[in-house]
C-alpha positions in Angstrom: -10.7 -37.4 -5.4 -9.1 -39.4 -2.7 -5.4 -38.7 -2.4 -2.5 -40.4 -0.6 0.5 -38.1 0.2 3.8 -39.9 0.8 6.3 -38.2 3.2 6.9 -36.6 6.6 8.9 -33.4 6.1 8.3 -29.7 5.6 7.9 -30.2 1.8 5.1 -32.7 2.4 3.4 -30.3 5.0 3.5 -27.6 2.3 1.9 -30.1 -0.2 -0.7 -31.3 2.3 -1.7 -27.7 3.1 -2.2 -26.9 -0.6 -3.8 -30.2 -1.5 -6.3 -29.8 1.3 -7.4 -26.4 -0.3 -8.0 -28.0 -3.7 -11.6 -28.3 -4.7 -10.8 -31.6 -6.3 -9.7 -33.1 -3.0 -12.4 -35.3 -1.3 -10.2 -37.1 1.2 -6.5 -36.6 1.9 -4.4 -39.3 3.6 -0.7 -38.9 4.5 1.9 -41.5 5.4 3.8 -41.3 7.6 3.0 -37.6 8.1 3.9 -35.4 11.0 2.0 -33.3 13.6 1.6 -30.4 11.1 0.5 -32.6 8.3 -2.0 -34.2 10.7 -3.9 -30.9 10.7 -4.5 -31.1 7.0 -4.8 -34.9 6.4 -5.6 -38.2 8.0 -2.2 -39.6 9.0 -2.0 -43.4 8.5 0.6 -45.9 9.7 2.0 -47.2 6.5 5.5 -48.5 5.6 6.1 -46.6 2.4 9.0 -48.9 1.5 6.5 -51.8 1.4 5.1 -51.3 -2.1 2.6 -54.1 -1.7 1.2 -52.5 1.5 0.9 -49.1 -0.3 -0.9 -50.6 -3.2 -3.3 -52.5 -0.9 -4.0 -49.3 1.0 -4.8 -47.5 -2.3 -7.2 -50.3 -3.4 -8.9 -50.5 0.0 -9.4 -46.7 0.3 -10.2 -46.0 -3.4 -7.2 -43.7 -3.8 -7.4 -41.7 -7.1 -3.9 -40.2 -6.9 -0.7 -40.8 -4.9 1.6 -37.8 -4.5 5.1 -38.9 -3.7 7.0 -36.2 -1.9 10.6 -37.3 -1.1 13.2 -38.6 -3.6 14.0 -41.9 -1.9 10.6 -43.7 -2.7 10.9 -42.4 -6.2 14.4 -43.8 -6.7 13.1 -47.0 -5.1 10.4 -47.4 -7.8 7.2 -46.7 -5.8 5.7 -44.8 -8.8 6.4 -47.9 -11.0 4.6 -50.2 -8.5 1.6 -47.9 -8.4 1.5 -47.7 -12.2 1.6 -51.5 -12.5 -1.4 -51.6 -10.1 -3.3 -49.0 -12.1 -3.0 -46.2 -9.5 -2.0 -42.8 -10.9 1.1 -41.4 -9.2 2.6 -37.9 -9.3 6.4 -38.6 -9.6 8.8 -40.2 -12.0 9.6 -43.8 -12.5 12.8 -45.3 -10.9 14.7 -45.1 -14.2 13.6 -41.4 -14.8 14.4 -40.6 -11.1 18.0 -41.4 -11.8 18.2 -37.7 -12.8 18.5 -37.2 -9.0 19.6 -40.6 -8.0 22.8 -40.5 -9.9 24.8 -37.3 -10.5 26.8 -39.1 -13.2 23.6 -40.2 -15.0 22.5 -36.6 -15.3 25.9 -35.4 -16.4 26.1 -38.1 -19.1 22.6 -37.0 -20.3 23.7 -33.4 -20.5 26.7 -34.4 -22.6 24.5 -36.4 -25.0 21.8 -33.7 -25.3 24.2 -30.7 -25.4 22.7 -29.2 -22.2 24.9 -26.5 -20.7 26.6 -27.7 -17.5 30.1 -27.8 -16.0 32.8 -30.2 -17.1 33.0 -33.4 -15.1 34.6 -36.8 -14.6 32.9 -39.9 -13.1 35.1 -41.8 -10.7 34.8 -45.2 -9.1 37.8 -45.5 -6.8 40.0 -43.2 -4.6 43.0 -43.7 -6.9 40.9 -42.9 -10.0 39.4 -39.8 -8.3 42.8 -38.5 -7.1 44.2 -38.8 -10.6 41.1 -37.0 -12.0 41.8 -34.0 -9.9 44.7 -33.1 -12.2 42.1 -32.3 -14.9 40.6 -29.5 -12.7 41.7 -26.4 -10.9 40.7 -25.1 -7.4 38.2 -24.9 -6.0 37.2 -28.5 -6.6 33.6 -29.6 -6.6 33.2 -33.2 -5.4 29.8 -34.9 -5.4 28.7 -38.2 -4.1 26.9 -39.9 -7.1 23.9 -41.2 -5.1 21.3 -39.8 -2.8 22.8 -38.1 0.3 19.9 -36.0 1.7 21.3 -32.8 0.2 24.6 -33.1 2.0 26.8 -35.1 -0.5 28.6 -32.1 -2.0 32.1 -30.9 -0.9 33.7 -27.8 -2.3 37.4 -28.0 -1.6 39.5 -24.8 -1.6 42.7 -26.6 -2.6 44.2 -29.9 -3.7 45.0 -31.0 -0.1 41.4 -30.5 1.0 40.1 -32.2 -2.1 42.3 -35.3 -1.6 41.2 -35.5 2.1 37.6 -35.1 1.2 37.8 -37.8 -1.5 39.4 -40.2 1.1 36.5 -39.5 3.4 33.9 -40.0 0.7 35.3 -43.3 -0.5 35.7 -44.4 3.1 31.9 -44.1 3.6 31.3 -40.5 4.7 28.1 -40.5 2.7 27.4 -44.2 2.8 26.6 -46.0 -0.4 25.9 -42.6 -2.1 29.7 -42.1 -2.2 30.6 -45.4 -3.8 31.1 -43.3 -6.9 32.2 -39.6 -6.9 31.6 -37.1 -9.7 34.3 -34.3 -9.9 33.0 -31.2 -11.5 34.2 -27.9 -12.9 33.5 -25.0 -10.4 31.0 -22.6 -12.0 31.1 -18.9 -11.2 27.9 -17.0 -10.7 24.7 -16.9 -8.6 22.6 -20.0 -7.9 18.9 -20.1 -8.5 16.2 -22.8 -8.9 13.7 -23.3 -11.7 10.7 -25.7 -11.4 8.6 -27.3 -14.1 5.9 -29.9 -14.2 6.0 -32.3 -17.1 4.0 -35.4 -18.2 6.9 -36.5 -20.3 6.0 -34.4 -23.4 4.5 -31.1 -22.3 6.3 -28.8 -19.9 4.6 -26.3 -17.6 6.8 -23.8 -15.8 6.1 -23.9 -12.1 8.0 -21.0 -10.5 11.5 -19.9 -9.4 13.2 -19.7 -6.1 16.5 -19.1 -4.4 17.6 -21.0 -1.3 20.4 -20.9 1.2 22.3 -24.2 1.5 25.1 -23.3 3.9 24.5 -23.4 7.6 26.2 -20.1 8.4 25.1 -16.5 7.9 26.6 -14.9 4.8 26.4 -18.4 3.1 29.4 -19.9 4.9 30.0 -23.2 6.6 28.8 -26.8 5.9 26.1 -27.6 3.3 22.7 -28.5 4.6 19.4 -29.5 3.1 18.5 -25.8 3.0 18.3 -23.1 5.7 15.7 -20.9 4.0 14.3 -19.8 0.6 12.2 -17.3 -1.2 10.2 -17.2 -4.4 10.2 -15.8 -7.0 13.9 -15.3 -7.7 14.2 -11.9 -9.4 17.7 -12.9 -10.8 15.9 -15.3 -13.0 14.4 -12.8 -15.4 11.8 -13.7 -18.0 14.5 -13.9 -20.6 16.6 -16.2 -18.5 13.6 -18.4 -17.7 12.9 -18.8 -21.4 16.6 -19.8 -21.9 16.3 -22.4 -19.1 13.2 -23.8 -20.7 14.7 -23.9 -24.2 18.3 -24.9 -23.4 17.9 -27.1 -20.3 14.4 -28.3 -19.4 12.8 -29.1 -22.8 16.0 -30.9 -24.1 16.0 -33.0 -20.9 12.4 -34.0 -21.3 12.8 -34.7 -25.0 15.9 -36.7 -24.5 14.4 -38.8 -21.6 11.4 -39.6 -23.8 13.5 -40.4 -26.8 15.7 -42.8 -24.8 12.8 -44.7 -23.4 12.7 -43.2 -19.9 10.0 -40.6 -20.1 10.0 -38.2 -17.1 6.7 -37.4 -15.4 6.3 -35.2 -12.3 8.1 -32.1 -11.1 11.6 -31.4 -12.5 13.6 -29.1 -10.2 16.7 -27.6 -11.9 19.4 -26.2 -9.7 21.1 -23.6 -11.8 24.2 -21.4 -11.9 23.7 -18.1 -13.6 27.1 -17.6 -15.3 28.4 -14.9 -17.5 27.6 -17.1 -20.5 24.1 -17.9 -19.4 22.3 -20.4 -17.1 24.1 -23.8 -16.6 22.7 -26.9 -14.9 24.2 -27.8 -11.6 22.0 -30.7 -10.8 18.4 -32.0 -11.1 16.1 -33.0 -8.3 13.1 -35.3 -9.1 10.8 -33.8 -6.5 10.0 -30.4 -5.1 12.8 -28.7 -3.2 12.6 -28.4 0.6 12.2 -25.6 1.7 11.5 -24.2 -1.9 8.3 -26.2 -2.0 6.9 -24.3 1.0 7.4 -20.8 -0.7 6.0 -22.1 -4.0 2.9 -23.5 -2.4 2.4 -20.2 -0.5 2.3 -18.4 -3.9 0.4 -21.0 -6.0 -3.2 -20.1 -6.6 -4.6 -23.1 -8.6 -6.0 -26.5 -7.9 -2.9 -28.5 -7.1 -4.7 -31.9 -6.9 -6.2 -31.4 -10.4 -2.9 -30.3 -11.9 -1.0 -33.3 -10.4 -3.7 -35.7 -11.6 -3.5 -34.3 -15.1 0.3 -34.7 -15.0 0.1 -38.3 -13.8 -2.4 -39.1 -16.6 -0.3 -37.5 -19.4 -2.9 -34.7 -19.8 -0.9 -31.7 -19.0 -1.5 -29.9 -22.4 -3.6 -26.8 -21.8 -3.0 -26.7 -18.0 -1.9 -23.4 -16.4 0.0 -22.5 -13.2 -0.9 -19.2 -11.6 1.1 -17.7 -8.8 0.4 -14.7 -6.6 2.7 -11.8 -7.5 3.9 -11.4 -3.9 7.2 -12.8 -2.6 7.1 -15.7 -0.1 10.1 -16.3 2.2 10.7 -19.1 4.6 13.1 -19.4 7.5 14.2 -22.9 8.6 14.5 -23.4 12.4 16.9 -26.2 13.1 17.8 -28.3 16.1 21.2 -27.6 17.7 23.9 -29.8 16.2 22.5 -29.7 12.6 23.8 -30.5 10.0 25.8 -32.9 12.2 23.9 -34.9 14.8 20.8 -32.9 15.8 19.6 -32.6 19.3 16.2 -34.3 19.4 13.4 -34.0 21.9 13.7 -30.2 22.4 10.4 -28.5 23.4 8.8 -26.4 20.6 6.0 -23.9 21.3 4.6 -22.1 18.2 2.8 -19.5 20.3 0.9 -17.0 18.0 3.5 -17.2 15.2 0.7 -17.5 12.6 -1.3 -14.6 14.0 -0.5 -12.2 11.2 -0.8 -14.4 8.2 2.4 -16.4 8.5 2.4 -20.2 8.1 4.6 -22.6 10.1 5.3 -25.8 8.2 6.5 -28.8 10.3 9.6 -30.4 9.0 11.0 -32.5 11.9 8.5 -32.6 14.7 6.7 -35.2 16.8 4.4 -35.2 19.8 5.7 -36.5 23.1 3.4 -36.6 26.2 1.2 -34.0 24.6 4.1 -31.6 23.8 5.4 -30.7 20.4 9.2 -31.6 20.2 12.0 -31.6 17.7 12.5 -34.8 15.9 15.0 -34.0 13.2 17.6 -31.6 12.0 15.4 -29.1 10.3 12.4 -28.7 12.6 10.2 -25.8 11.4 9.8 -23.7 8.2 8.4 -20.3 9.2 6.9 -18.7 6.1 5.4 -15.3 5.3 4.7 -13.1 2.3 5.3 -9.5 1.3 5.4 -7.2 -1.7 9.1 -8.0 -2.1 11.9 -9.9 -0.5 12.6 -7.2 2.1 8.9 -7.2 3.3 8.6 -10.9 3.2 11.8 -11.3 5.2 10.5 -8.8 7.9 7.2 -10.7 8.2 8.8 -14.1 8.4 11.3 -13.1 11.1 8.5 -11.4 13.0 6.8 -14.8 13.2 10.1 -16.6 14.0 10.5 -14.3 17.0 7.2 -15.7 18.4 8.4 -19.3 18.3 9.8 -20.7 21.5 12.4 -23.3 20.6 15.2 -23.1 23.2 17.3 -25.9 21.7 17.1 -24.6 18.1 18.8 -22.0 15.9 18.3 -20.3 12.6 20.0 -18.0 10.1 18.9 -14.3 10.5 19.9 -13.3 6.9 17.7 -15.3 4.6 17.3 -13.4 1.4 20.2 -11.1 2.1 21.5 -10.8 -1.4 18.1 -9.7 -2.8 17.5 -7.4 0.1 20.7 -5.6 -0.7 19.7 -5.3 -4.3 16.3 -4.0 -3.4 17.9 -1.4 -1.1 20.4 -0.2 -3.6 
């Protein structure tokens, strides 16, 4: 089949790499792509916010499937426009994508469907939010309701910090995403991610992962879009995975369908593993980044065929097989991230992929024949091993071969699981 992949980050490079391996793939296009994606697909100049242009491209090039990588085009309704034009798309409708597009929407759904999650209050003004703080105790979890590129969460240690953070949020710190703020109960436990593919009725588990959101080693500092990840996540035992399916994922899918907003695509549940069991922190309506890269490294099936079956509502009977090995990715960032990143820095991959590692491009571009940084998160250096300890060693061996003078990375990705494996 002919496939159009939408997106330009590390997640999309991971998807392009796996889609290019699919026996079902005849021709793979990508818009807008990046230098890494260009090695797997034909990159096309296409304004993905122009739905008419995307539909016309699909008609002209006989596209059989559109895979929408990032959340913004989904929330913007690109999948709807393609469906109206008769082009199958992997990804939810705009209404269903509210699961990520609005934290409050998801919290309200959890309340209606009795899905385990922390207590919350939706607020629409600074005065309302400040008053709502009295219903919670420190630390305070403050979330911009809308899309904020993975950075719209503040965990305030005390009331003074919370009030200051709320003032910033309602003053535009996260743009329109912070026009509403959800204040949540702080959940104690360990975070993990669970992925499932659904056609709105059937649910297919699609792996587990753990990522590192904070910029500093030991999981300290500002939140980022993700500094590294590994899959599978051993803390999500088979028993816990079944509970996630039964108590969180399936009730969500059933409720969305019953309420007239059926969800189709990948459903990414960010979880807190508490003493009383798994609780939902938030949903994403697309693959995680960089979780996608480690999932794709382990996935052994025909991704294109699976995504088409999902888009057509034919997921029943499909399977998802993964290699038993652990995959781990290290994100190499431009200096200044997660603030203002230093763009234009030279990047030389050397022989980083010599021993089976894979370097996914997240924020790169070509300038005068030289690969340079073009974003905050620049590369995802990924490798596999028998366990997290071995995968980590292989990944950092590859990282050491990359010459990126104006970049940095965490040297402790996977540290909690490495400690458990060594105990």
